[in-house]
C-alpha positions in Angstrom: -73.7 -35.8 4.4 -73.1 -35.0 8.1 -75.9 -33.2 9.9 -74.8 -30.0 11.6 -76.1 -26.8 13.1 -74.7 -23.3 12.8 -74.3 -21.7 16.2 -74.1 -18.0 16.3 -73.0 -18.2 20.0 -75.9 -16.0 21.3 -78.8 -17.6 23.1 -82.3 -16.1 23.2 -84.3 -17.3 26.2 -88.0 -16.8 26.6 -89.4 -17.8 30.0 -93.1 -18.9 30.5 -93.8 -15.6 32.3 -92.7 -13.6 29.2 -89.3 -12.5 30.4 -86.8 -12.4 27.5 -83.1 -12.7 27.8 -80.0 -12.6 25.6 -77.2 -14.8 26.9 -73.6 -15.7 26.0 -72.6 -12.3 24.6 -69.3 -12.9 26.4 -68.8 -16.1 24.3 -69.5 -14.2 21.1 -67.0 -11.5 22.0 -64.4 -14.1 23.0 -64.8 -15.9 19.6 -64.2 -12.6 17.9 -61.2 -11.7 19.9 -59.7 -15.2 19.3 -60.4 -14.8 15.6 -62.7 -17.9 15.6 -65.3 -15.7 13.9 -65.0 -12.5 11.7 -66.5 -9.1 12.5 -69.2 -9.8 9.9 -70.2 -13.0 11.9 -70.2 -11.0 15.1 -72.6 -8.4 13.5 -74.7 -11.1 12.0 -75.2 -12.8 15.4 -76.3 -9.5 16.9 -78.7 -8.7 14.0 -80.3 -12.1 14.1 -80.7 -12.1 17.9 -82.2 -8.6 17.7 -84.6 -9.7 15.0 -85.7 -12.8 16.9 -86.2 -10.9 20.1 -88.2 -8.2 18.2 -90.5 -10.9 16.6 -91.1 -12.4 20.0 -91.9 -9.0 21.7 -94.2 -8.1 18.8 -96.1 -11.4 19.0 -95.2 -12.4 15.4 -92.6 -15.2 16.0 -93.8 -18.0 13.7 -92.4 -20.8 15.9 -94.2 -19.6 19.0 -97.4 -19.0 17.0 -97.2 -22.6 15.6 -96.5 -24.0 19.1 -99.5 -22.2 20.5 -101.7 -23.4 17.7 -100.6 -27.0 18.2 -101.2 -26.7 21.9 -104.8 -25.4 21.3 -105.4 -28.3 18.9 -104.2 -30.8 21.6 -106.5 -29.3 24.2 -109.5 -29.7 21.8 -108.6 -33.3 21.2 -108.3 -34.0 25.0 -111.8 -32.6 25.7 
């Protein structure tokens, strides 16, 4: 019954100018070396980050698309 969020350690950052960064790889490696996570978790984090970054680069990330659509809708309502 407690809300929680799974954190895969890696952070994907997209700046307004389109620059895309992967951060906190050192934290992921530290978690692996301290046996906080397993090798499979380490690999999952990298796969998910790569897939997310690929969807952003290819312009098919559903969260960004939804945000842009909502922004356009707001602009229409403000006119």
